C-alpha positions as CSV (number, residue, x, y, z in Angstrom):
1,M,0.0,0.0,0.0
2,P,2.8,2.5,0.6
3,L,3.8,2.2,-3.0
4,L,0.4,3.4,-4.1
5,N,0.6,6.4,-1.7
6,E,4.1,7.2,-3.1
7,N,2.6,7.1,-6.7
8,L,0.0,9.6,-5.6
9,K,2.7,11.9,-4.1
10,M,4.7,11.7,-7.4
11,I,2.1,13.7,-9.2
12,S,2.7,17.4,-9.2
13,C,0.1,19.7,-7.6
14,S,-0.8,21.3,-10.9
15,D,-1.2,17.9,-12.7
16,F,-3.3,16.6,-9.8
17,R,-5.4,19.7,-9.9
18,L,-5.9,19.3,-13.7
19,F,-6.9,15.6,-13.1
20,L,-9.5,16.7,-10.5
21,K,-10.8,19.4,-12.9
22,K,-11.1,16.7,-15.6
23,M,-13.1,14.6,-13.2
24,V,-15.5,17.5,-12.6
25,Q,-15.8,18.1,-16.4
26,D,-16.5,14.4,-17.0
27,K,-19.2,14.4,-14.3
28,I,-17.3,11.8,-12.2
29,E,-17.0,14.4,-9.5
30,K,-20.5,15.8,-8.9
31,E,-20.0,17.6,-5.6
32,W,-17.1,19.8,-6.5
33,T,-16.8,22.5,-9.2
34,E,-13.8,23.5,-11.2
35,D,-13.6,26.7,-9.2
36,F,-13.6,24.7,-6.0
37,V,-10.8,22.4,-7.3
38,E,-8.8,25.5,-8.3
39,K,-9.0,26.8,-4.8
40,I,-8.2,23.5,-3.0
41,D,-5.0,23.8,-0.9
42,L,-3.4,20.5,-1.8
43,V,-0.9,21.1,1.0
44,L,-3.5,21.4,3.8
45,L,-5.9,18.8,2.2
46,P,-3.8,15.6,1.9
47,R,-4.0,13.7,-1.3
48,N,-4.8,10.5,0.6
49,T,-7.9,12.2,2.0
50,I,-9.0,12.8,-1.6
51,K,-8.0,9.2,-2.5
52,R,-10.1,7.8,0.4
53,R,-13.0,10.1,-0.7
54,Y,-13.1,8.3,-4.0
55,E,-12.5,4.9,-2.5
56,N,-15.7,5.4,-0.5
57,K,-17.5,5.9,-3.8
58,G,-16.0,2.7,-5.3
59,I,-13.4,4.5,-7.5
60,D,-9.7,3.5,-7.3
61,L,-8.0,6.8,-7.8
62,I,-4.6,5.3,-8.6
63,K,-6.1,3.0,-11.3
64,L,-8.0,5.9,-12.7
65,I,-4.9,8.1,-12.9
66,N,-2.9,5.3,-14.5
67,D,-5.5,3.9,-16.8
68,S,-8.4,5.9,-18.1
69,S,-10.1,2.8,-19.5
70,Y,-10.6,1.7,-15.9
71,Y,-13.1,4.5,-15.5
72,K,-14.9,3.8,-18.7
73,Y,-15.3,0.1,-17.5
74,K,-16.6,1.3,-14.1
75,I,-19.1,3.7,-15.7
76,H,-20.2,1.1,-18.3
77,K,-20.8,-1.4,-15.5
78,K,-22.7,1.1,-13.4
79,L,-24.9,2.1,-16.4
80,I,-25.7,-1.5,-17.1
81,L,-26.8,-2.0,-13.5
82,I,-28.9,1.2,-13.7
83,I,-30.6,0.0,-16.9
84,I,-31.3,-3.4,-15.4
85,Q,-32.8,-1.7,-12.3
86,I,-35.0,0.5,-14.6
87,L,-36.1,-2.5,-16.6
88,L,-37.0,-4.4,-13.4
89,L,-39.1,-1.4,-12.2
90,I,-40.9,-1.2,-15.5
91,Q,-41.6,-4.9,-15.3
92,Q,-42.9,-4.6,-11.7
93,N,-45.1,-1.6,-12.7
94,R,-46.6,-3.6,-15.6
95,Q,-47.3,-6.5,-13.3
96,L,-49.0,-4.2,-10.8
97,E,-51.1,-2.6,-13.6
98,T,-52.1,-6.0,-14.9
99,E,-53.2,-7.1,-11.4
100,Q,-55.1,-3.9,-10.8
101,L,-56.8,-4.3,-14.2
102,Q,-57.7,-7.9,-13.4
103,Q,-59.1,-6.9,-10.0
104,H,-61.1,-4.1,-11.7
105,H,-62.6,-6.5,-14.3
106,A,-63.4,-9.0,-11.5
107,S,-65.2,-6.4,-9.5
108,V,-67.1,-5.1,-12.6
109,Y,-68.3,-8.6,-13.5
110,T,-69.3,-9.6,-10.0
111,D,-71.4,-6.5,-9.4
């Protein structure tokens, strides 16, 4: 693990700031703005704190810095999961509508 932390320290402040801005532009980072990233004091706010912040969101910052295809894979995987969830909700909604329609028809024919 110390090797990963050393890799993070090897990135210059300006490069790290550019990387964070790119994350804002690409909508990976949704809570920060480019202006906020520009004003971050990377001396007072340790990089490992930022790294842990992304780890808590399921993003390996080191892999993302070293391999941009890692992010594309993660986003692709998340999008697929979201689409599956939406399709399941649609299916549940249709089943509920069918049941309600059947109940309505049953009540109409029994009255």
